[in-house]
Each structure stands twice: as structure tokens, then as C-alpha cells.
C-alpha positions in Angstrom: 0.4 -7.1 -11.9 3.9 -8.4 -11.2 5.3 -9.0 -14.7 6.4 -6.1 -16.9 5.0 -6.7 -20.4 8.2 -5.0 -21.9 10.3 -7.7 -20.3 8.4 -10.7 -21.8 10.7 -12.5 -24.3 9.6 -16.1 -24.4 6.4 -18.2 -24.6 6.8 -19.3 -21.0 7.1 -15.7 -19.9 4.0 -14.8 -21.9 2.1 -17.6 -20.1 3.3 -16.2 -16.8 2.2 -12.8 -17.9 -1.3 -14.1 -18.9 -1.7 -15.7 -15.5 -0.7 -12.5 -13.8 -3.0 -10.4 -16.0 -6.0 -12.7 -15.3 -5.2 -12.6 -11.6 -5.0 -8.8 -11.6 -8.4 -8.7 -13.3 -10.0 -10.9 -10.6 -8.4 -8.9 -7.8 -8.4 -5.3 -9.2 -11.0 -5.5 -12.1 -12.9 -2.5 -10.6 -9.8 -0.4 -11.3 -9.4 -1.5 -14.9 -10.6 1.0 -17.6 -11.7 -2.0 -19.7 -12.8 -4.9 -17.5 -15.2 -6.6 -20.0 -14.0 -8.6 -22.9 -15.7 -6.2 -25.4 -14.0 -3.2 -23.8 -10.7 -5.0 -23.5 -10.6 -5.9 -27.2 -11.7 -2.4 -28.1 -8.8 -1.0 -26.0 -6.4 -3.4 -27.8 -7.7 -2.3 -31.2 -7.4 1.4 -30.3 -3.9 1.1 -28.9 -2.7 -0.9 -31.9 -4.2 1.7 -34.2 -2.5 4.6 -32.4 0.9 3.1 -31.5 4.1 3.3 -33.5 6.3 1.6 -30.9 6.0 -2.0 -31.9 8.9 -2.5 -34.2 11.8 -4.0 -32.2 10.1 -6.1 -29.6 10.0 -9.9 -29.7 6.7 -11.5 -30.8 6.0 -12.7 -27.2 6.7 -9.3 -25.8 4.6 -7.7 -28.4 1.6 -9.8 -27.5 2.1 -9.2 -23.8 2.3 -5.4 -24.4 -0.9 -5.6 -26.5 -2.7 -7.5 -23.8 -1.5 -5.0 -21.2 -2.7 -2.1 -23.3 -6.2 -3.7 -23.5 -6.5 -3.3 -19.8 -6.5 0.5 -19.8 -6.0 2.1 -23.2 -9.0 4.0 -24.5 
């Protein structure tokens, strides 16, 4: 994945991040901890439950970080 989710600040950057994330799944899905939608959403839920680091990030960056966490957070 080429775009750092912590650097996403705008809607346009979030769209670019989503494109990159989807491409990474197609190319490297076998390396993802959570490659199915069910597992991905569960990873997002678990990460959101456990994290305390989402206070000062823009809304777009927050969403990108959450999506990134869904990829691998258990």
C-alpha cells in the first residue's frame, strides 16, 4: 500500500487511500490477516474498541486509519 493512513487529511486523499487499499487486497490479499469482509469489519470493530489514539486526527484520516486497521488488527 502506497498511502500512509496517518497522512490522509482530505476527502480526495481518502478516495486515493481506498483505491490503494483495494488494490493491495487484490495483489496481497493472501498476506492480510482479515481478507474477507466479515473478518475485515471484525478487525475494525476490535481495533476501535481497543484504541485510545483517535482524538486529534481529521475525520478523513480517522476513517483511513480505521480501514487500515481492519486489514490486520485482530
